C-alpha positions as CSV (number, residue, x, y, z in Angstrom):
1,V,118.9,-47.3,-149.7
2,L,121.9,-45.8,-147.6
3,P,124.8,-48.1,-147.3
4,R,125.2,-49.2,-143.7
5,A,127.9,-46.9,-141.9
6,R,128.8,-49.1,-139.2
7,G,128.2,-53.0,-138.7
8,L,124.7,-53.9,-137.2
9,L,126.4,-56.3,-134.9
10,I,128.4,-55.4,-131.8
11,G,131.1,-56.7,-130.0
12,S,134.4,-59.4,-131.3
13,T,134.4,-62.3,-133.2
14,G,132.4,-64.8,-131.2
15,N,130.9,-62.3,-129.1
16,L,128.5,-60.4,-131.1
17,T,125.2,-59.2,-129.9
18,Q,121.9,-60.3,-131.0
19,G,121.1,-59.9,-134.4
20,K,117.2,-59.5,-134.1
21,A,117.3,-57.4,-131.0
22,G,119.6,-55.1,-132.8
23,N,117.2,-54.5,-135.8
24,Q,113.9,-54.5,-132.8
25,L,115.9,-51.8,-130.9
26,G,117.0,-49.4,-134.4
27,A,113.3,-49.9,-135.4
28,L,111.8,-48.9,-132.4
29,R,113.2,-45.4,-132.5
30,F,111.1,-44.6,-135.6
31,A,108.0,-46.4,-134.6
32,E,105.1,-43.9,-134.2
33,G,101.7,-44.1,-132.7
34,H,100.5,-45.7,-129.0
35,F,101.4,-49.5,-129.6
36,V,103.8,-51.2,-131.5
37,Q,104.4,-54.9,-133.2
38,M,107.2,-56.9,-134.0
39,M,106.9,-59.5,-136.6
40,D,109.5,-62.1,-137.8
41,A,110.1,-62.7,-141.4
42,N,108.3,-66.3,-141.0
43,M,105.0,-64.0,-139.9
44,G,102.3,-62.5,-141.7
45,C,98.2,-62.2,-141.4
46,Y,94.9,-62.4,-143.4
47,S,93.5,-59.0,-144.4
48,G,90.0,-60.2,-142.6
49,E,92.2,-60.3,-139.4
50,T,93.4,-56.6,-139.4
51,F,89.8,-55.0,-139.2
52,K,89.9,-56.7,-135.4
53,V,93.1,-55.0,-134.7
54,P,91.5,-51.8,-133.2
55,V,89.1,-54.1,-130.8
56,V,92.4,-55.9,-129.7
57,L,93.5,-52.6,-128.6
58,Q,91.2,-51.6,-126.7
59,G,92.4,-54.2,-124.3
60,F,95.2,-52.0,-123.1
61,H,92.5,-49.6,-121.4
62,R,90.8,-50.6,-118.1
63,W,87.4,-49.3,-119.8
64,S,86.6,-48.1,-123.2
65,I,87.5,-44.8,-124.2
66,S,85.3,-41.9,-124.6
67,E,85.8,-38.6,-126.6
68,G,87.6,-36.0,-124.6
69,D,89.3,-38.8,-122.0
70,Y,92.7,-37.3,-122.1
71,D,93.9,-39.4,-119.4
72,Q,93.3,-42.6,-120.6
73,R,97.6,-43.0,-121.2
74,V,98.1,-43.3,-117.6
75,R,95.5,-46.2,-116.7
76,L,96.5,-49.2,-119.1
77,Q,95.6,-52.3,-117.6
78,A,98.3,-54.5,-119.7
79,R,101.8,-53.6,-121.5
80,I,101.5,-56.6,-123.9
81,I,98.6,-58.2,-125.7
82,G,99.3,-61.5,-127.2
83,F,96.8,-63.6,-129.3
84,R,96.5,-67.1,-131.2
85,E,98.8,-68.3,-134.0
86,H,97.7,-70.3,-137.6
87,I,100.7,-72.4,-138.6
88,F,100.4,-72.3,-142.0
89,T,103.3,-74.9,-142.5
90,R,101.2,-77.8,-141.3
91,E,100.5,-78.9,-144.4
92,H,104.4,-79.0,-145.4
93,G,104.7,-82.8,-144.6
94,L,104.2,-84.7,-141.3
95,V,107.0,-82.5,-139.6
96,G,105.8,-79.7,-140.4
97,Q,102.2,-81.3,-138.9
98,I,104.0,-82.0,-135.9
99,M,105.7,-78.9,-135.3
100,A,102.1,-77.0,-135.8
101,D,100.5,-79.2,-133.3
102,A,103.1,-78.4,-130.9
103,E,102.9,-74.5,-131.8
104,W,99.4,-74.6,-131.4
105,T,99.4,-76.1,-128.0
106,F,102.0,-74.0,-126.5
107,G,100.3,-70.7,-128.3
108,T,96.9,-71.5,-127.2
109,L,96.5,-73.9,-124.2
110,V,99.7,-72.6,-122.6
111,Q,98.9,-68.9,-123.0
112,R,95.5,-68.9,-121.7
113,L,96.8,-70.7,-118.4
114,L,99.8,-68.6,-117.8
115,E,97.3,-65.6,-118.2
116,F,95.8,-66.7,-115.7
117,L,98.6,-67.5,-113.2
118,T,99.6,-63.8,-114.3
119,V,103.2,-64.9,-115.5
120,R,102.6,-65.1,-119.2
121,M,105.9,-63.5,-120.8
122,H,106.4,-62.5,-124.4
123,Y,108.0,-65.8,-126.3
124,G,108.8,-64.2,-129.5
125,H,104.5,-64.0,-130.9
126,P,103.6,-61.0,-132.7
127,D,102.4,-59.2,-129.8
128,F,101.3,-55.8,-129.6
129,M,103.2,-53.6,-126.8
130,D,102.4,-50.8,-125.4
131,A,105.3,-48.3,-127.6
132,F,106.1,-45.4,-125.0
133,W,106.4,-47.8,-122.2
134,A,108.6,-50.3,-124.4
135,A,111.0,-47.2,-125.6
136,N,111.4,-46.0,-122.1
137,R,111.8,-49.1,-120.1
138,G,114.4,-50.9,-121.9
139,S,113.0,-52.1,-125.5
140,V,111.0,-54.9,-126.5
141,S,114.2,-57.5,-126.0
142,K,117.6,-57.5,-125.1
143,A,120.6,-58.0,-127.0
144,S,123.9,-59.1,-125.1
145,P,125.5,-61.8,-126.4
146,H,125.2,-65.7,-125.3
147,I,123.2,-64.4,-122.5
148,N,120.1,-63.0,-124.2
149,L,120.2,-66.0,-127.2
150,S,116.3,-65.9,-125.9
151,E,115.7,-62.3,-126.6
152,D,112.1,-62.0,-126.3
153,I,111.2,-63.6,-123.2
154,F,113.2,-60.6,-121.7
155,A,110.6,-58.4,-122.6
156,G,107.9,-60.7,-120.6
157,L,110.5,-60.3,-117.4
158,N,110.3,-56.6,-117.8
159,V,106.6,-56.6,-117.6
160,K,106.5,-58.8,-114.4
161,T,109.1,-57.4,-112.7
162,R,107.2,-53.9,-112.7
163,H,104.2,-55.7,-111.6
164,E,102.5,-54.9,-114.9
165,Q,100.4,-57.1,-117.0
166,S,100.7,-59.3,-120.1
167,L,97.3,-60.4,-121.5
168,H,96.2,-63.1,-124.0
169,T,93.2,-63.1,-126.5
170,D,91.8,-65.7,-128.6
171,Y,89.8,-63.8,-131.0
172,L,92.7,-62.7,-133.1
173,E,94.9,-64.9,-135.3
174,W,98.3,-64.3,-137.0
175,E,100.1,-66.6,-139.7
176,K,103.2,-68.4,-138.6
177,G,105.8,-70.7,-140.4
178,R,107.5,-73.5,-138.3
179,E,110.5,-75.4,-139.2
180,V,109.0,-78.6,-141.6
181,Q,112.4,-80.5,-141.8
182,F,113.7,-82.5,-139.0
183,L,117.3,-81.2,-139.0
184,A,115.7,-77.6,-138.8
185,G,113.4,-78.8,-136.2
186,S,116.0,-80.1,-133.7
187,G,118.3,-77.1,-134.6
188,F,115.2,-74.8,-133.3
189,F,114.7,-76.7,-130.1
190,W,118.3,-76.8,-129.6
191,K,118.3,-73.3,-129.7
192,I,115.5,-72.5,-127.1
193,A,117.1,-74.9,-125.0
194,S,120.4,-73.6,-124.9
195,G,118.8,-70.0,-124.5
196,S,116.9,-71.2,-121.1
197,V,120.4,-72.0,-119.8
198,G,121.3,-68.0,-120.6
199,L,117.9,-67.2,-118.8
200,L,118.8,-69.0,-115.5
201,R,122.3,-66.8,-115.7
202,T,120.5,-63.4,-115.8
203,R,120.0,-61.0,-113.3
204,D,116.5,-60.3,-114.6
205,L,115.2,-63.9,-113.3
206,R,116.8,-63.5,-109.9
207,A,115.5,-60.2,-109.0
208,L,111.8,-61.4,-110.3
209,C,112.2,-64.3,-108.1
210,Q,113.5,-62.7,-105.1
211,N,110.5,-60.6,-104.7
212,A,107.9,-63.1,-105.8
213,S,106.0,-65.5,-103.3
214,V,106.3,-69.4,-103.4
215,M,103.5,-69.7,-105.6
216,E,104.6,-67.0,-108.2
217,T,107.7,-68.8,-108.0
218,F,106.3,-72.0,-109.3
219,A,104.1,-70.2,-111.7
220,L,107.3,-68.4,-112.7
221,Y,109.4,-71.8,-113.2
222,F,106.6,-73.1,-115.8
223,A,106.5,-70.0,-117.6
224,T,110.4,-69.5,-118.3
225,V,112.6,-72.6,-118.0
226,A,110.5,-75.8,-116.5
227,W,110.3,-77.7,-120.1
228,Y,113.8,-77.9,-120.2
229,I,114.7,-78.5,-116.7
230,H,112.3,-81.3,-117.0
231,N,114.1,-83.0,-120.0
232,V,117.3,-82.9,-118.5
233,I,115.6,-84.6,-115.2
234,V,114.3,-87.4,-117.3
235,D,117.3,-87.8,-119.3
236,I,119.2,-88.1,-116.5
237,S,117.1,-90.6,-114.7
238,T,117.0,-92.6,-117.8
239,E,120.7,-93.5,-117.3
240,V,120.2,-93.5,-113.3
241,F,117.2,-96.2,-114.0
242,L,119.6,-98.6,-115.8
243,L,122.7,-98.2,-113.7
244,I,120.5,-99.2,-110.8
245,F,119.8,-102.5,-112.3
246,I,123.7,-103.0,-113.2
247,Y,124.5,-102.4,-109.7
248,L,122.1,-104.5,-108.0
249,T,123.2,-107.3,-109.9
250,L,126.8,-106.5,-109.1
251,A,125.3,-106.9,-105.5
252,S,123.6,-109.9,-106.5
253,K,120.3,-108.8,-106.3
254,S,117.6,-110.2,-108.8
255,I,114.3,-109.3,-110.1
256,S,112.6,-111.8,-107.9
257,D,114.6,-110.7,-105.0
258,L,113.0,-107.4,-105.7
259,G,109.7,-108.3,-105.9
260,E,109.4,-110.3,-102.8
261,L,110.4,-106.8,-101.2
262,G,107.4,-105.2,-103.0
263,S,109.8,-102.8,-104.8
264,M,108.2,-101.3,-108.0
265,L,111.4,-101.8,-110.0
266,A,110.4,-105.4,-110.4
267,A,107.7,-104.7,-113.2
268,E,108.2,-102.5,-116.1
269,W,105.7,-99.9,-116.8
270,F,104.5,-99.8,-120.4
271,L,101.4,-96.8,-120.0
272,T,103.6,-94.1,-118.4
273,P,102.0,-90.9,-117.1
274,A,103.7,-89.1,-120.2
275,F,100.3,-90.0,-122.2
276,S,98.1,-88.1,-120.1
277,A,100.4,-84.8,-121.5
278,M,98.1,-85.4,-124.7
279,L,94.8,-84.6,-122.9
280,P,94.9,-81.1,-123.0
281,A,95.2,-81.2,-127.2
282,I,92.9,-83.8,-127.5
283,I,89.9,-82.0,-125.3
284,G,91.3,-78.7,-127.1
285,L,91.1,-79.9,-130.7
286,G,88.3,-81.9,-130.3
287,I,86.1,-78.9,-128.9
288,E,87.5,-76.2,-131.5
289,Y,87.5,-78.2,-134.9
290,G,85.4,-81.2,-134.1
291,P,86.0,-84.9,-133.1
292,F,86.5,-85.9,-136.6
293,W,89.1,-83.6,-137.7
294,M,90.9,-84.3,-134.2
295,F,90.8,-87.8,-134.7
296,K,91.9,-87.6,-138.2
297,N,94.5,-84.8,-137.9
298,Y,95.7,-85.2,-134.5
299,L,95.3,-88.8,-133.1
300,L,96.7,-90.4,-136.4
301,T,99.8,-88.8,-136.0
302,A,100.4,-88.9,-132.2
303,P,102.7,-92.0,-133.0
304,M,104.9,-90.5,-135.3
305,S,104.6,-87.2,-132.9
306,M,105.8,-89.3,-130.1
307,I,109.0,-90.5,-131.5
308,Y,109.5,-87.6,-132.7
309,F,109.8,-85.6,-129.4
310,I,111.4,-88.4,-127.7
311,F,114.3,-87.4,-130.1
312,I,113.6,-83.7,-129.3
313,N,113.5,-84.1,-125.8
314,K,117.2,-85.8,-125.9
315,A,118.1,-82.9,-128.3
316,M,116.9,-80.2,-125.7
317,S,118.3,-82.1,-122.3
318,S,121.6,-82.1,-124.6
319,S,121.4,-78.5,-125.4
320,V,121.0,-78.1,-121.8
321,R,123.5,-79.8,-120.4
322,T,126.2,-78.7,-123.0
323,T,125.5,-75.4,-122.5
324,F,125.5,-75.5,-118.8
325,E,129.2,-76.9,-119.0
326,A,130.4,-74.6,-121.6
327,N,129.0,-71.7,-120.2
328,T,127.6,-69.9,-123.0
329,A,124.8,-69.9,-125.5
330,E,125.2,-70.4,-128.8
331,Y,122.8,-69.2,-131.9
332,V,121.8,-71.9,-134.3
333,N,120.8,-71.3,-137.9
334,T,118.2,-73.8,-138.9
335,G,117.6,-72.4,-142.1
336,R,114.2,-73.3,-142.5
337,P,114.4,-75.7,-145.6
338,H,111.6,-77.1,-147.3
339,A,109.9,-80.5,-146.1
340,N,111.2,-82.3,-149.4
341,K,115.0,-80.9,-149.2
342,S,117.0,-84.0,-148.2
343,Y,120.1,-84.4,-146.0
344,T,122.6,-87.3,-145.9
345,L,123.8,-89.9,-143.3
346,M,126.9,-87.8,-142.9
347,D,124.9,-84.6,-142.0
348,A,123.0,-86.2,-139.2
349,F,126.0,-88.0,-138.1
350,L,127.9,-85.0,-137.7
351,A,124.7,-82.8,-136.1
352,Y,123.7,-86.0,-133.7
353,W,127.4,-88.1,-132.8
354,N,127.6,-86.5,-129.6
355,S,124.2,-85.2,-128.4
356,H,122.4,-88.6,-129.4
357,Y,124.1,-91.2,-131.0
358,R,126.6,-91.6,-128.2
359,P,124.5,-91.7,-125.1
360,A,122.1,-94.1,-127.0
361,L,125.0,-96.7,-127.6
362,Q,126.3,-96.0,-123.8
363,I,122.5,-97.2,-123.0
364,L,122.3,-100.2,-125.5
365,Y,125.6,-101.3,-124.2
366,C,124.5,-101.4,-120.2
367,I,121.2,-103.2,-121.7
368,V,123.5,-106.1,-123.6
369,L,125.7,-105.7,-120.0
370,Y,122.8,-106.2,-117.9
371,R,120.7,-109.0,-119.8
372,A,124.2,-110.8,-119.9
373,L,124.7,-110.7,-116.4
374,N,121.3,-112.0,-115.8
375,Q,120.6,-114.6,-118.2
376,D,118.0,-116.5,-115.6
377,G,115.6,-113.5,-115.4
378,A,116.0,-109.8,-116.1
379,L,113.5,-107.1,-116.6
380,P,113.1,-106.4,-120.5
381,L,113.9,-102.7,-120.5
382,I,111.5,-102.0,-123.7
383,L,111.1,-99.2,-123.4
384,V,114.5,-97.8,-122.3
385,S,115.5,-99.9,-125.7
386,F,112.9,-98.3,-127.7
387,T,114.3,-94.7,-126.5
388,A,117.7,-95.3,-127.6
389,C,116.7,-96.7,-131.0
390,V,115.0,-93.8,-131.4
391,W,118.1,-91.6,-130.6
392,I,119.8,-93.4,-133.5
393,L,117.3,-93.9,-136.2
394,A,114.6,-91.0,-135.8
395,P,116.7,-89.2,-138.5
396,I,116.7,-91.6,-141.0
397,L,112.9,-92.3,-140.3
398,F,112.3,-88.6,-140.9
399,Q,114.6,-87.9,-143.3
400,P,112.9,-87.0,-147.2
401,P,113.2,-89.4,-149.7
402,T,116.5,-89.5,-151.6
403,K,117.6,-92.1,-154.3
404,A,121.4,-91.7,-153.1
405,V,121.1,-94.5,-149.7
406,Y,123.7,-96.6,-151.4
407,E,126.2,-93.2,-151.9
408,Q,125.3,-92.1,-148.3
409,V,126.5,-95.3,-146.9
410,R,129.8,-95.2,-148.6
411,E,130.3,-91.5,-147.8
412,L,129.7,-92.3,-144.1
413,V,131.9,-95.5,-144.6
414,S,135.0,-93.1,-145.9
415,F,134.1,-90.6,-143.0
416,I,134.6,-93.1,-140.3
417,A,137.6,-95.0,-141.9
418,K,139.7,-92.2,-142.7
419,S,142.2,-91.2,-140.3
420,P,144.0,-87.9,-140.6
421,S,147.8,-87.0,-140.4
422,I,149.3,-87.4,-137.4
423,H,151.1,-84.1,-137.2
424,D,148.4,-82.2,-138.6
425,R,146.4,-79.5,-136.6
426,I,142.9,-80.0,-136.4
427,A,141.0,-77.2,-137.9
428,S,137.8,-76.4,-135.7
429,G,134.7,-77.0,-137.5
430,K,135.8,-78.2,-140.4
431,A,136.6,-82.2,-139.5
432,S,137.0,-84.6,-142.5
433,S,136.9,-87.6,-140.7
434,L,135.5,-89.3,-137.1
435,Y,139.3,-88.7,-135.7
436,E,138.7,-85.2,-136.3
437,A,135.1,-84.6,-134.8
438,A,136.2,-86.7,-132.2
439,L,139.2,-85.0,-131.5
440,E,137.6,-81.6,-131.9
441,Q,135.1,-82.3,-129.0
442,E,137.6,-84.0,-126.8
443,L,139.3,-80.3,-127.0
444,K,136.1,-78.3,-126.3
445,Q,135.6,-80.5,-123.1
446,A,139.4,-80.5,-122.2
447,N,138.9,-76.2,-122.2
448,R,135.8,-76.5,-119.9
449,S,135.6,-76.8,-116.1
450,L,137.1,-79.9,-115.1
451,T,136.1,-80.3,-111.3
452,L,132.7,-81.9,-111.3
453,P,133.6,-84.2,-113.9
454,M,136.9,-85.4,-112.4
455,L,134.9,-85.7,-108.8
456,S,132.2,-88.0,-110.3
457,S,134.6,-90.2,-112.2
458,I,136.5,-90.6,-108.9
459,L,133.4,-91.5,-107.0
460,I,131.8,-93.9,-109.7
461,C,135.5,-95.5,-109.9
462,A,135.7,-95.9,-105.9
463,L,131.8,-97.7,-106.0
464,Y,133.2,-100.0,-108.7
465,L,135.9,-101.2,-106.7
466,F,133.7,-102.1,-103.5
467,M,131.1,-103.6,-105.7
468,T,133.0,-105.8,-108.1
469,T,133.6,-109.5,-107.8
470,S,137.0,-111.4,-108.5
471,N,135.8,-113.0,-111.2
472,I,135.3,-109.3,-113.1
473,F,138.8,-108.4,-111.7
474,D,140.2,-111.8,-113.7
475,Q,138.4,-110.6,-116.9
476,T,139.7,-107.2,-116.7
477,W,143.1,-108.8,-118.0
478,A,141.9,-109.3,-121.2
479,P,140.7,-105.8,-122.1
480,L,144.0,-104.7,-120.2
481,C,146.3,-106.6,-122.6
482,G,144.3,-105.6,-125.8
483,M,144.9,-102.0,-124.7
484,F,148.8,-102.0,-123.9
485,I,149.1,-103.8,-127.1
486,L,147.3,-100.9,-129.1
487,F,149.3,-98.7,-126.7
488,L,152.9,-99.9,-128.0
489,F,151.2,-99.9,-131.4
490,R,150.2,-96.5,-131.5
491,S,153.5,-95.4,-130.0
492,V,155.5,-97.4,-133.2
493,V,153.4,-95.3,-135.5
494,R,153.7,-92.2,-133.8
495,F,157.6,-92.1,-133.0
496,S,158.7,-93.7,-136.2
497,G,157.7,-90.8,-138.6
498,I,154.6,-92.4,-140.4
499,K,152.6,-89.8,-141.7
500,S,149.4,-91.7,-142.1
501,A,147.2,-93.3,-138.8
502,G,145.0,-95.5,-141.2
503,M,146.4,-98.5,-140.0
504,I,144.9,-97.9,-136.8
505,V,141.4,-98.7,-138.4
506,I,142.8,-102.2,-139.4
507,A,144.4,-102.7,-135.7
508,I,141.3,-102.3,-134.0
509,P,139.1,-105.1,-135.2
510,C,142.1,-107.4,-134.3
511,L,142.5,-106.5,-131.1
512,S,138.8,-106.9,-130.2
513,L,139.2,-110.7,-131.5
514,F,142.3,-110.8,-129.4
515,V,140.4,-109.5,-126.2
516,V,137.7,-111.8,-126.8
517,F,140.3,-114.7,-127.7
518,V,142.0,-114.0,-124.1
519,S,138.7,-113.7,-122.1
520,T,137.7,-117.1,-123.7
521,F,140.5,-119.4,-123.5
522,I,143.0,-118.3,-121.0
523,V,141.2,-116.1,-118.2
524,E,139.5,-118.3,-115.6
525,N,135.8,-118.5,-115.3
526,P,135.3,-117.2,-119.0
527,D,131.9,-115.0,-118.9
528,F,131.0,-112.4,-121.4
529,G,128.7,-110.4,-119.1
530,S,132.0,-110.3,-116.6
531,L,134.0,-109.5,-119.5
532,L,131.5,-106.4,-120.4
533,V,131.5,-104.9,-116.9
534,A,135.4,-105.3,-117.0
535,T,135.7,-103.6,-119.7
536,M,133.1,-100.4,-118.6
537,I,135.2,-100.4,-115.6
538,L,138.6,-99.9,-117.4
539,M,137.2,-97.5,-119.8
540,R,136.0,-95.6,-116.8
541,F,139.7,-95.8,-115.3
542,L,140.9,-94.5,-118.0
543,I,138.4,-91.3,-118.4
544,T,139.1,-90.8,-114.7
545,A,143.3,-91.1,-115.7
546,K,142.5,-88.6,-118.4
547,F,140.8,-85.9,-116.3
548,L,143.9,-85.9,-113.9
549,I,146.5,-85.7,-116.4
550,W,144.0,-82.5,-117.9
551,S,143.7,-80.9,-114.8
552,F,147.6,-82.0,-114.1
553,F,149.2,-79.9,-116.9
554,R,146.6,-77.3,-117.0
555,L,148.4,-76.1,-113.4
556,V,152.1,-76.8,-114.6
557,L,152.5,-75.8,-117.9
558,P,153.2,-72.2,-118.4
559,R,151.6,-69.8,-121.2
560,G,153.2,-70.1,-124.2
561,S,155.0,-73.5,-123.4
562,P,156.2,-75.7,-126.4
563,L,154.2,-78.3,-125.0
564,G,150.7,-76.9,-125.3
565,Y,147.7,-77.9,-123.6
566,E,146.5,-79.2,-127.0
567,Q,149.3,-81.7,-127.4
568,V,148.4,-83.0,-124.1
569,V,144.8,-83.7,-124.8
570,R,145.8,-85.2,-128.2
571,F,147.7,-87.3,-126.5
572,T,145.5,-88.6,-124.1
573,F,142.9,-89.1,-126.8
574,D,145.4,-91.7,-129.1
575,F,147.1,-93.5,-125.9
576,L,143.8,-93.9,-123.8
577,C,141.4,-95.6,-126.1
578,I,139.2,-92.7,-126.2
579,Y,139.2,-92.7,-130.4
580,E,138.7,-96.3,-130.6
581,W,135.4,-96.1,-129.0
582,H,134.1,-93.4,-131.0
583,F,135.2,-95.7,-134.1
584,F,133.2,-98.8,-132.4
585,G,130.4,-96.4,-132.0
586,A,130.3,-95.0,-135.3
587,L,130.4,-98.6,-136.8
588,V,127.4,-99.5,-134.8
589,V,125.5,-96.6,-135.9
590,L,126.7,-97.0,-139.6
591,V,125.0,-100.7,-139.4
592,L,121.7,-99.9,-137.7
593,Q,121.1,-96.9,-139.7
594,A,122.3,-98.6,-143.3
595,I,119.8,-101.5,-142.4
596,F,116.9,-99.3,-141.6
597,A,117.6,-97.1,-144.7
598,S,117.4,-99.8,-146.6
599,L,114.5,-101.1,-145.3
600,L,112.9,-97.7,-145.7
601,W,114.2,-97.2,-149.4
602,L,112.5,-100.6,-149.9
603,L,108.9,-99.5,-148.7
604,D,109.3,-96.5,-150.8
605,R,109.4,-98.8,-154.0
606,P,106.3,-98.3,-156.3
607,P,103.7,-99.1,-156.0
608,L,103.7,-98.5,-152.3
609,R,105.3,-95.4,-151.7
610,L,104.7,-95.5,-147.8
611,R,107.7,-93.1,-146.9
612,T,107.1,-90.4,-149.2
613,G,103.2,-90.7,-148.8
614,L,104.1,-90.1,-145.2
615,L,106.3,-87.6,-144.9
616,L,105.6,-85.0,-147.5
617,N,102.1,-83.4,-148.5
618,K,100.3,-85.4,-151.0
619,R,100.8,-83.3,-154.1
620,V,104.5,-83.5,-153.4
621,S,104.3,-87.3,-152.6
622,R,102.8,-87.5,-155.8
623,G,104.3,-85.2,-158.5
624,C,108.0,-85.3,-157.5
625,V,108.7,-88.7,-156.5
626,R,109.7,-89.6,-160.0
627,R,112.2,-86.7,-160.3
628,I,113.4,-87.6,-156.5
629,F,114.3,-91.3,-157.5
630,G,115.9,-90.1,-161.1
631,A,113.0,-91.2,-163.4
632,P,112.2,-89.4,-166.4
633,E,109.1,-87.6,-165.8
634,R,105.7,-88.0,-167.7
635,E,104.0,-85.4,-169.5
636,F,100.6,-85.6,-166.8
637,E,103.1,-85.5,-163.9
638,E,103.6,-82.5,-162.6
639,C,106.2,-81.7,-159.5
640,H,104.7,-79.0,-157.1
641,T,107.7,-78.3,-155.3
642,V,106.3,-75.5,-153.1
643,K,102.1,-75.6,-153.5
644,V,100.4,-77.9,-150.9
645,D,96.8,-78.6,-150.3
């Protein structure tokens, strides 16, 4: 083995090329023959499938090649031929089965449709490619950092731009492994969703759409970024749907008023059109494997699959929206751990606090606010409430069994309660407390474009001013007094030289009780719903003030100023009650997850073992469960950590 003379990745730190695409480009120079196949480390094949390869390769030609047909190289009908995949990790637990079903739907049913629409791309599958054509027209993928995060699809764009064909066949099947653990699975979908934003920014897609007809443009949309844009639209629609009812309440419009107008908003849908998305898989699996297999292996896991993808769809939406704001697509290393490798509540909290937990808490807050304002009659909002609860509790539901529930809760409590030294600099990516994690996210937001967030926040404040009643404005004094006292308290802590800010954690619950007391006994016409609305409006004004302060100091602070922009961001984080809302939200998440984790732990006690048997494959759930919970193994119990049915 020769040592590498230079690094594989080109560029500076944080702006390096894609390693996989670089490997493919380097290997292509040594490839021989007319056709080439690139396979990842998680791919393979049965020996019997290799005998079908010559038959599949004949599909590149318009007709059968006869002896002496020397010009057959210039009469190819396709540049890429893809085929089916068998997900061998299907037996590795519930997450592996869900991921395998999703991959089967995309790799079989969707590929057939895309071939029919002549817009099939190259999606990282072990496709066969015309080696001579690929070597002379831009390789099999692209390696530019951030832009080409989903590097494989650009080979398909290259094929379509040159008016060539990418075909799909069903009589060849390769092996492929997919993620079988919850954290790894969500990380994978986060990565490909982020890559779709990079794809939208490319000249490849722009040039292709400029030369396409209207119908071809629609087909290209569904072949590239439709799934991810759809999830963003659904995510935003959920937020808007809930805010509409709050605004209608502020406008003194009830459910009965909407019913008299014949509006569909007066009733809640329980059977949504989204259930129709299961029909292609039901029909396809039923025809291919039989109704009994389809019922046993697909329909019985459909409820858990829906819960899983409610969470995953939110991950993809958050990834797309975050990548749009940050203007860069980042690689996520999933690691692909085994199905029985557990993670802690802390790991889930760090991974999903900004993408899932905070949006879920905002939705739950709005639901409580809406019900408090409409005690006589309100829409149940069951599906929206269920969605928000799934965003918080799904990481616990799909967490592999572990014996350390109490230790995990205690670790998360210490993480939330710990406050850093006020004068310490926050190290990026190394948060040891909720304060550091929230401040790091605040710094990232402050260094992005502020124009759109600031304008939208100003418009929302103007809307609140026009729609808010005098009763709600009266309730504003209660949270305003509490925030003013907190401001004075933080000022004393900061300028008195006290190094630790841990006492703020004690002050926050006390101030909450003070706000409730003022709202109930001092302010006229006490009303809990009005207090919640007043608090929400006040926080919106504080957020608007934060954006204005950031924008002002961006303009006036010269480069190299001792009063750094980071210090301004930290000042607004400390004194505009940003951290307090993070703290309250983290406490709510902690309580909900601790209760749910304890319930699941009880369901996993002998002789039930319901959680272990559901999430893991049968041999692991029977053999390793005693080791998982720390009990001594019996001689006749064998622990199969990798072996599956």
